[in-house]
N, C-alpha and C positions, 0 to 999 in steps of 0.2 A: 601336880597335875600337868598335863602337857598342854599348856594353853593355846599355843600356836602348832600345833600337828597338822593342823588342816591345810595352812599356808606352807609348812615345809613339805607336805605330802604333793602339793601341786607344784612346788619349785622343782622337785624330784621328777614328777611325770613330765613335765616339760622340758626338761634337760637344761634347768636355769639354776641346780642346787649348786651351792659353793661350797668350799671346805679350804681350810688351810690346809698346808704343806711346809714342812720343813725344808729349807732351802738345803739342797743337795749338791756339794762343791764336787762330786765326782763327775756330773754332767757339764759339759760345756753349756756356757751361760750366752743362751739367744734369745733371752726374755725379758731381763732386767733394764730399767733405762738407764744405766751406768754407761751412758753412750763413748765415753772415753778412756774406759778402764780405769778410771782413776781410783776405785775403790779396792783394787789390787794393787796399789803401787806403795810397798812399804815406807819407801823413803817420806812420803807426804805424811803418814802417820808418826814416822819418827822425830821428823821436826817439829811438828805439833805438839807431841808429847814432852819434846825437850823443851819448848817454849811454856808450856803449862806447867811443867813441875817448878818452874821459879816463880810462880806466882804465889801469892798467900792464899787466894781463893782459887778451888779449881771449878767451882760453879758460879752461875748468874746469881743466883740465890732470891731475887725478887724481879718485881714488874721494872719496866724501863722508867715508868716515872715514879718509883718509889727510891730504891737503890742500885737497880739493876741493870744500869747503862753503864757499860765498862767503855776502857778505852781501848779494849780489843774490839768492841763492837764500832766503835767509831772509826776505829782505823780502818777496819773492813769497808763500812760504808762509803768512806773516803775515796779508797780504793775503786770502788764500783763505780762510785762517780765518775771518777777520772778516766776511767777505762770506757764507760759508757757516754760522756759527755753528759752527763746529766748534773743538776746543780745541788739536788739532794736526794738523800736516801734512807731508808729504815730497814732493819733486818727484825725478821719476827721467825716465828716457830715453824710454820709449813706454808708451802703454797694454797693448801686447801683454806687456812686460816686467812691467807693474804688475800684471797678473793672474796672470802665472807667479809673481812673488815673492808675493803675498798667499796663493793657494791651496798652494803648495809650503811656505810658512812655517807660515801656520796651521793646518791640518789635520795633527794630530801623530797618533802611535799611540793609539787608543781612541777617537779623535773620527770624527765622520761630517759628509762634505758633502753638501748636498740642492741640486741644481742644475738650474734649469730647463733644460728639452731644448733650447731656442734661444737657449741662453748662447753669448757669442763664443768661435769657434775658440780664443783663446789660454787661455781658462779650461780648455774641454775637454781641450786639451794637458795642462795642468797636472794635472786630475784623472787622468789617465793614468799617473802616475806610482806606483810599486809603493806607494809609504806613503800613499797617499791612497785612503781608504775613499769612495767617492761613491754616490750614488743620484740617478739623474736622475726629475724629476718632469715631468707633462703641463704645457706652456707655459700660463702663467696660472693653473694649475688649484690655487685656494686651498684647496679642501677636500682635494685629493690632497696637497698639502703638510702641511696640519693633520693629517693620519692619520700621515702619516710622522713627525712632530716626535714625536706622542704615544707611536707605537711604538718609538721609538728608545731605545736603552741606551746610546747614546756616551758619552763622558764630558764633551767640549764638542759642539756642533751648530753646524754653519756653514751659511748658506743663501746661494746667489749668485744674483742675477737683474738684469736689466738694467732702465734708466730707460725709456730706449726702445730696441726692438728694431732691431737695424741693418739688418735685411732686410725684414720685417713692418712695422717703422714703429709698432707700437703699444707704450700705455704698461704698466709692471708695474702691479697694483693697488694701492691704497692699503692694502688689506688686509694686505700682507706684511709692515709694520712693526709694527701692532698683534699680529698672529701672532707674529712673531719674540720680541715683546717677552713676551709671554704665556709662550713655551716657553724664554726665556733662551737665545736662539739668536743666535749672532752675524750679523748681515746685511751683507753686501756687496752694495754696488749700484753696479755699473758705469754711469756717465753719461757716456759716451762720446759718445752721439749726444743726449740731453738736457738736457747743461750748454750753456747759451748759447742754447737754443731755448724751454724751457717756464719758467714760473714767474713772480711777480710781478714779480722782480729777474733773469729768465732763467738762473738759477743750477740748475735741474733738477728732478727730482721732489721732492725735500726740500722745496723752496720752494714749487713749484705744489700739494702737498698741506699745507704748513702744517706741517710734521713738524720739532720741534725735537730736533736729534741727541741720541741716548744713548749711554752708554758701549758698547753692543753693536753700534752703527751704524759701517758703514765707507762711506765714498762715494769712489769712483775716478773721475778724470774724465781726458779727453785733452786735449791743446793743439795738436794738429793738425787739428781739425775746427773749431769754432765758433770758437776763439781764433784761427785763422790762423798758428800758429807750430808747434812741434813738441815731442812729448814728453808727460808723463801728471804727474798729482798724486794722491795718497791724503791723505784726511782723514781723522780718527778721534779717539780720546780719546788723551791724553799718553800712557797706558799701553800701547796697542796700537801707537804709532807708535814708542814705546822699543823694544818686541819686536820690531817690523818692523827697525827701524835693526841689530838684534842677529842676526837670525835670516833676512831677505831677501836672496838671492842677488844680485839684479839691482841691490840698494842696497849692498850691501858689495862687491862686485866689480867692479862695472861705473863707467867713468868717469862722473862726475856730469853732469846736464844743462848744455848748451853756455850760456855767458852771454848769448849774443844772443838764443837761443830762449826762456830765461827771462825776459829783459827785454821780449822783443815780446810774449810772452803776459800780461805784467803789465802792459803799455799797454793790452793788448786789452781786459783786465777791465776796467781804469780806464774804457776805451769803452763798452764793455756795461753798465755801472753807469750812467753818465753819460747814455747814449741810450737806456735801457731802454723809455721808453714810445715812442719812435719806431721803434724797432725791433721791439718786440708788435705794434705798428699792422701794419708792412711783412709779418711774418709770418702775423697774421690775414689779411690782404689776399690773401696766396699761397693760403691754405689756401680762402679761398672761391672764388679761380678756380679749383684743382682739384675741387671740391665741383661747380661750375656746369659746366664743360667734361668732366669726367670721371665725375663722381658718385660719388665717392670721400672720403669724409672722412678727414682723415688729422689725428693727435694731434701732429706735430712740422713735419718737412719732406720727409721719406721717403715717397716714394710708390712702392707696389710694384704692379706691372702683370702679373698672372700668366699666362704665356703656354704655359708647361707643354710646351715643344718647344724643344729648345737650338738646332737649326739655325734656327728661325724667330726667336728671341730676336737670334741674330746677324745676321739678314737684317733685321729692323726696327730694328736698332742702326746697321747699313751705312746702311740707308736715309736716317735722320733726319741722319748724319753728311753725307752729300751733300746735305741740305738746309740744313747748317750747323748743327745740334745735337749735342753730346757729351752722352751718355746711358750709363749703366750697363746692360749685357748680364751678368745673373747666372745661371749655369748651375748644375747640380749637379757636386759635391756638396756646393758651398756653400749650395745650397739646394734641399727636397726638389722644387720645380718650378720650372723656368726661370722666371725673370722680367726684363722691364724694370724698372730702377731709376731711377727719375726725382727729382733732388733740387731742389724748389721754392725754391732758394738765392736770397739777397737780393743776390747778386753779379750777377743779371740782373734786367732790368725787368719789371715786370707785364704788359706788353704781349709782351713777347719769351716769357714763361710762357705766355700765352694762346696767341699763336701756335703754339708746340711742343704745346700739347695738341690744337689743331685738327689738326695736323699727324699726331699720332700718332693720332687719330681715324680720319682716312682710311686710312692705311697697316695699322692695327692688323688 
């Protein structure tokens, strides 16, 4: 029986129906979150494979709390802490799981979570749990956040923002750090789209704003974007990491991050730090191309072009695909207004990016 045919029919009619498509390597990739093009860097894979070949086991085999916590995990966590000036860290299976684990475990009875209205879907999903008391505030509205924190009678106050927002591509304001410090609120910064993209060392908004991590600061980052691998990490004080290891279900019950992905991300971290000046120059060059050709100033490498028509977004995406370019066609409910999401990633050349922009102007 076709149990959900009515729902699928409605999605098709509204232009919100989704399909999976096999990745086509014959097109130029301006759709993926591989910001630095490290997924295409064969040398990182080669080094990782050589290290893995020397190990007795090639998989993590168990949860971190059974016997799945390997020296490889610890070495990478220590390297992340050193690069980001945090006390402690933990790696886990994905950014989605990291947000679920953070919010589900940190927000206890009597606490209140204050979440930016454009926070990632994983965090919103976690906030829907019955045990979570959540209040959403207008996107990047620090005045609204201040008032909410001042008026809250919660036992603990937790604020969740993104470093760079995944669809709009804008930065969280620097003020969020001082606001949370003054209110003695825990601050979660999802750096999925800013880690590896902004800052002097390309470590994200803590780095960009010159923020020295405090006991109330938590940084979450993903490894499947700028790091060209898979998985996620959480950095915080030793106290909070200790608590997460004891309460966060995705850490306790899931098999730990694969050894290959951990090693690959570690090699990527080394590469980013060793080549940060060159990478920053390449990022700035692409930001200039976007401004010159499309008149859009971007903070990172995400370029959102508002079309506000689900069908037209798909038509533009298909037209660009026929011209050899892959871009994102993001529709409701992921975004309030349908957009073409272009990633000015370093995996494609400056000339290729400029050519795409000119093509986009013609058909938009």
